[in-house]
C-alpha positions as CSV (number, residue, x, y, z in Angstrom):
1,M,84.4,111.9,111.4
2,T,83.4,113.6,114.6
3,E,80.8,116.3,114.3
4,G,81.5,119.4,116.3
5,P,79.0,121.0,118.7
6,A,76.2,123.1,117.2
7,P,76.7,126.8,117.1
8,A,75.4,128.6,120.1
9,R,73.1,131.0,118.3
10,V,72.4,132.2,114.7
11,M,72.1,135.9,114.1
12,P,72.7,137.9,110.9
13,A,76.3,139.3,110.9
14,V,75.2,143.0,110.8
15,A,72.8,142.5,113.6
16,R,75.4,140.8,115.8
17,R,78.0,143.5,115.1
18,D,75.4,146.2,116.1
19,F,74.5,144.2,119.2
20,I,78.1,143.7,120.3
21,R,78.9,147.4,119.6
22,L,75.9,148.4,121.7
23,A,76.9,146.0,124.4
24,G,80.4,147.3,124.6
25,A,79.3,150.9,124.6
26,T,76.9,150.5,127.4
27,A,78.6,147.7,129.5
28,A,79.5,150.1,132.3
29,G,75.9,151.2,132.6
30,F,74.7,147.6,132.7
31,L,77.2,146.6,135.3
32,A,76.1,149.5,137.4
33,L,72.7,147.8,137.6
34,G,74.2,145.1,139.7
35,A,75.7,142.4,137.5
36,T,79.0,141.2,138.8
37,P,82.0,141.3,136.5
38,D,84.1,138.9,138.4
39,R,83.8,136.1,135.8
40,M,82.0,135.1,132.7
41,R,78.8,133.2,133.6
42,I,77.3,130.5,131.3
43,V,73.6,130.4,130.6
44,A,72.8,127.2,128.7
45,T,69.5,126.1,127.1
46,L,68.2,122.9,125.5
47,T,65.5,122.8,122.8
48,A,63.6,119.9,121.4
49,L,63.3,121.7,118.1
50,S,65.9,121.6,115.3
51,L,68.1,124.6,115.2
52,E,66.8,125.1,111.6
53,D,63.1,125.2,112.8
54,D,61.3,128.5,112.2
55,L,60.4,128.7,115.9
56,T,64.1,128.2,116.9
57,R,65.3,130.8,114.4
58,R,62.7,133.3,115.6
59,S,63.6,132.6,119.2
60,M,67.3,133.3,118.4
61,T,66.5,136.8,117.4
62,E,66.7,139.8,119.8
63,A,62.9,140.1,119.7
64,A,61.6,140.2,123.2
65,T,58.4,138.5,122.1
66,T,60.2,135.2,121.5
67,R,61.2,132.9,124.4
68,L,65.0,133.1,124.0
69,G,64.9,136.7,122.7
70,G,62.8,137.6,125.7
71,L,65.3,135.9,128.0
72,I,68.2,137.8,126.6
73,A,66.4,141.1,126.7
74,G,65.2,140.4,130.3
75,L,68.8,139.6,131.4
76,R,70.1,142.7,129.7
77,Q,67.6,144.8,131.7
78,R,69.0,143.2,134.9
79,G,72.6,144.0,134.0
80,W,73.6,140.8,132.2
81,V,75.1,141.5,128.7
82,E,75.9,138.6,126.4
83,G,79.6,138.5,125.6
84,V,80.4,140.9,128.5
85,N,79.5,139.1,131.7
86,Y,77.8,135.9,130.5
87,R,77.9,133.5,127.5
88,F,74.8,132.0,126.0
89,E,74.9,128.4,124.8
90,I,72.1,126.4,123.0
91,R,71.9,122.8,122.0
92,S,69.2,120.9,120.2
93,S,67.9,117.5,121.2
94,F,66.1,117.0,117.8
95,G,66.8,113.6,116.3
96,G,65.8,111.0,118.9
97,P,67.0,109.7,122.3
98,D,70.7,109.4,121.3
99,K,70.7,113.1,120.2
100,L,69.0,114.1,123.5
101,K,71.6,112.3,125.5
102,T,74.5,113.9,123.5
103,A,73.0,117.4,123.8
104,V,72.5,117.1,127.5
105,Q,76.1,115.8,128.0
106,E,77.4,118.7,125.9
107,L,75.6,121.2,128.2
108,I,76.8,119.4,131.4
109,D,80.4,119.5,130.1
110,L,80.2,123.3,129.8
111,K,79.7,123.5,133.6
112,P,77.0,126.2,133.1
113,D,75.7,128.4,135.9
114,V,72.2,127.5,135.0
115,I,70.4,125.4,132.4
116,L,67.0,126.5,130.9
117,T,64.8,123.7,129.5
118,G,61.7,124.0,127.3
119,S,59.7,120.9,127.9
120,T,58.9,118.1,130.4
121,G,61.0,115.6,128.5
122,E,64.1,117.9,128.4
123,T,63.8,118.7,132.1
124,A,63.7,115.0,133.0
125,A,66.8,114.3,130.9
126,V,68.8,117.1,132.3
127,L,67.7,116.4,135.9
128,A,68.8,112.8,135.4
129,A,72.2,114.0,134.5
130,T,72.8,116.5,137.3
131,K,71.6,117.2,140.8
132,T,73.8,120.2,141.3
133,I,73.6,122.5,138.3
134,P,70.5,124.8,138.7
135,I,67.7,124.1,136.2
136,V,64.9,126.4,135.2
137,F,62.1,124.9,133.1
138,A,60.5,127.5,130.9
139,T,57.5,125.3,130.6
140,S,56.5,122.0,132.2
141,N,53.3,120.2,133.2
142,D,52.8,118.4,136.5
143,P,56.4,119.0,137.8
144,V,55.3,117.4,141.2
145,G,53.9,114.3,139.5
146,N,57.0,114.0,137.4
147,G,59.2,114.1,140.4
148,F,61.0,117.3,139.4
149,V,60.0,119.2,142.6
150,E,58.8,118.4,146.1
151,S,56.0,121.0,145.9
152,L,55.2,124.0,143.8
153,A,55.7,126.4,146.7
154,H,58.9,124.7,147.9
155,P,60.6,122.9,145.0
156,G,63.8,121.8,146.9
157,G,66.7,120.3,144.9
158,N,68.2,122.1,141.9
159,V,65.2,122.8,139.8
160,T,62.3,125.3,139.5
161,G,60.4,127.1,136.8
162,F,57.0,127.6,135.2
163,T,54.0,125.4,134.4
164,S,52.1,125.7,131.2
165,S,48.7,124.2,131.9
166,T,46.6,122.2,134.4
167,P,44.8,118.8,134.1
168,E,41.5,120.6,133.6
169,M,42.6,121.8,130.2
170,G,41.5,118.5,128.7
171,G,37.9,119.3,129.4
172,K,38.2,122.9,128.4
173,W,39.6,121.9,124.9
174,L,36.6,119.6,124.4
175,Q,34.2,122.3,125.4
176,L,35.7,124.8,122.9
177,I,35.9,122.4,120.0
178,R,32.3,121.4,120.6
179,E,31.2,125.0,120.4
180,A,33.0,125.3,117.1
181,V,31.7,121.9,115.8
182,P,28.5,121.3,117.9
183,D,27.4,118.1,116.0
184,I,30.4,116.0,116.7
185,A,29.8,112.4,117.9
186,R,33.4,111.6,118.7
187,V,36.7,113.3,119.4
188,G,40.1,112.0,118.6
189,V,43.0,112.8,121.0
190,L,46.4,113.2,119.3
191,F,49.5,112.7,121.3
192,N,52.8,110.8,121.6
193,P,52.8,108.7,124.8
194,A,56.6,109.1,125.1
195,T,56.6,112.9,125.2
196,T,53.2,114.1,126.6
197,P,52.7,114.5,130.4
198,G,51.7,111.2,132.1
199,A,51.6,109.5,128.7
200,G,48.4,111.5,128.1
201,R,46.6,110.7,131.3
202,F,47.5,114.2,132.8
203,Y,44.7,115.6,130.6
204,L,42.5,112.6,129.8
205,D,40.7,112.4,133.1
206,S,39.0,115.8,132.7
207,L,38.6,115.3,129.0
208,E,36.7,112.0,129.5
209,Q,34.6,113.5,132.3
210,E,33.5,116.3,129.9
211,A,32.9,113.8,127.1
212,A,30.7,111.6,129.3
213,A,28.6,114.7,130.3
214,S,28.2,115.8,126.7
215,G,27.7,112.4,125.1
216,V,30.8,112.5,123.0
217,R,33.0,109.4,122.5
218,V,36.7,109.8,123.2
219,I,39.1,107.9,120.9
220,L,42.8,107.9,121.6
221,A,45.1,108.5,118.6
222,P,48.6,107.9,119.8
223,V,51.5,108.4,117.4
224,G,55.2,107.4,117.9
225,N,56.7,109.1,114.8
226,S,55.8,111.6,112.2
227,A,55.0,108.9,109.6
228,E,52.0,107.8,111.7
229,V,50.4,111.3,111.9
230,D,48.6,111.1,108.5
231,D,47.0,107.8,109.2
232,A,46.0,108.8,112.8
233,I,44.2,111.9,111.5
234,S,42.6,110.2,108.5
235,R,40.6,107.9,110.8
236,F,38.5,110.9,111.8
237,S,37.5,112.1,108.3
238,A,34.7,109.6,107.8
239,P,31.3,109.5,109.6
240,P,30.2,109.8,112.4
241,K,31.2,113.5,112.6
242,A,34.5,114.0,114.5
243,A,36.9,116.6,115.7
244,M,40.4,116.3,117.3
245,I,42.3,117.6,120.2
246,S,46.1,118.0,120.2
247,L,47.6,117.6,123.6
248,V,50.5,119.5,125.1
249,D,53.4,117.6,123.6
250,S,56.8,118.6,122.4
251,F,56.7,115.9,119.7
252,L,53.5,117.5,118.3
253,V,55.1,121.0,118.3
254,V,58.1,119.7,116.4
255,N,55.8,118.1,113.8
256,R,53.2,120.8,113.8
257,Q,53.5,121.4,110.0
258,T,52.8,117.7,109.3
259,I,49.8,117.7,111.6
260,I,48.3,120.9,110.2
261,A,48.7,119.6,106.7
262,A,47.0,116.3,107.5
263,A,44.1,118.1,109.3
264,A,43.5,120.2,106.2
265,K,43.9,117.3,103.8
266,Y,41.2,115.2,105.6
267,R,39.1,118.3,106.7
268,V,39.3,117.4,110.4
269,P,38.7,120.3,112.8
270,M,41.3,120.3,115.5
271,I,42.1,122.4,118.6
272,Y,45.7,123.0,119.7
273,P,47.3,124.0,123.0
274,F,49.7,126.7,121.7
275,H,49.7,129.6,119.2
276,Y,52.6,127.9,117.4
277,F,50.0,125.7,115.7
278,M,48.0,128.8,114.6
279,D,51.1,130.3,113.1
280,A,51.3,127.1,111.0
281,G,47.7,127.4,109.8
282,G,45.7,125.7,112.6
283,L,41.9,126.2,113.2
284,M,42.0,127.2,116.9
285,S,44.1,127.1,120.0
286,Y,43.6,127.6,123.7
287,G,46.6,127.8,126.0
288,P,48.7,130.1,128.2
289,T,49.7,133.5,126.9
290,L,53.4,133.6,126.1
291,E,55.1,135.3,129.0
292,V,58.8,135.3,129.1
293,R,59.4,135.2,132.9
294,S,62.5,132.9,133.0
295,A,64.8,135.9,133.1
296,D,63.6,136.7,136.6
297,Y,64.8,133.3,137.9
298,V,67.9,133.0,135.8
299,D,69.0,136.4,137.1
300,L,68.4,135.4,140.7
301,I,70.3,132.2,140.3
302,L,73.2,133.9,138.7
303,R,73.3,136.1,141.8
304,G,73.4,133.2,144.1
305,T,69.8,132.2,144.9
306,K,69.2,128.4,145.0
307,A,66.8,127.1,142.4
308,G,65.0,125.0,144.9
309,D,64.1,128.1,147.0
310,L,62.2,129.7,144.1
311,P,58.5,128.6,143.9
312,V,57.2,127.1,140.7
313,Q,54.9,129.6,139.0
314,S,51.7,128.9,137.0
315,P,50.4,130.8,133.9
316,R,48.7,134.1,134.7
317,K,46.5,134.2,131.5
318,Y,45.2,131.9,128.9
319,E,44.2,133.0,125.3
320,L,41.8,131.7,122.7
321,L,42.8,132.1,119.0
322,I,40.6,131.3,116.1
323,N,41.3,131.3,112.4
324,R,38.1,132.1,110.6
325,T,39.6,131.5,107.1
326,V,40.6,128.0,108.1
327,A,37.1,127.5,109.5
328,K,35.6,128.4,106.2
329,T,37.8,125.9,104.3
330,L,36.5,123.2,106.7
331,G,32.9,124.3,106.0
332,L,32.5,125.6,109.6
333,T,30.6,128.7,110.7
334,I,32.1,129.7,114.1
335,P,29.3,130.9,116.4
336,F,29.4,134.5,117.3
337,T,29.3,133.6,121.0
338,L,32.6,131.8,120.6
339,L,34.2,134.5,118.4
340,A,33.2,137.1,120.9
341,R,35.3,135.4,123.6
342,A,38.4,135.0,121.3
343,D,41.5,137.0,122.2
344,E,42.5,137.0,118.5
345,I,40.6,136.3,115.3
346,R,42.7,135.6,112.3
347,E,41.5,135.9,108.7
């Protein structure tokens, strides 16, 4: 039996009816903003998360604070109304390499006007499948090193987008976790070599330099599937005192609940790169503030600008989040000097 393509978006029926009614009532006004009504455009996106994942569900709402919700709201402000002058399509690559290949091919077959990707791995897969359809990566690390663009200022080709961090973040994460747990003798680095930038090396140079300066031993903890997470984290529960760092990695985001549960089970302090982990009960995170800027580039591309002519943009702000309740369960007292620098303290 052949399985049909996944539904484009999930939205409560009442909310969708209200949205369509609003769109129809105000379409003329939106078109007056400059959107061209000559044909229905297709904006497609690929996500590494399951369509049933809480993050995906939240992103599929109309809330401007979510990545996809912000994209839809941003496009509406620029005169693009879903169901009026463009159609939104989403596919999930969750499930392994074969599912990724299938999801990418489904998007390519739609002949979309632009494809929005959410991770380095997704961007590589889509770029390998098309050199003509414009691609905007909502987040990527080292797009030059990965061969996506010729340079950040002049990408060239059919791809552009936004970076989410720099190599120096490795050292910064170690500095922060050492402030929270000053007596650590070693630090474990959790990552999946197949899905993290440069198989982990993108961050490890700065992390190892910081470790050498502070006398902390770095121990790599690579994982290839979710079943390996528990064992990888358990290794850091026994003496000598240890903490862990979660690298930027789409695999870790997908499996964040498993990671948080194991860290709590073995009482291992860990710092994460995104607030998604904090929402799942993590101790602390340091990473770029979520700014949904992809609507700017999607709008320009829909109006005819070449993706390769749009410079790759870097994060404008980073944020430190700390969960003091989680710290207490781990027996930690977060120093006031660190709490004072936090952008958000959760209880």
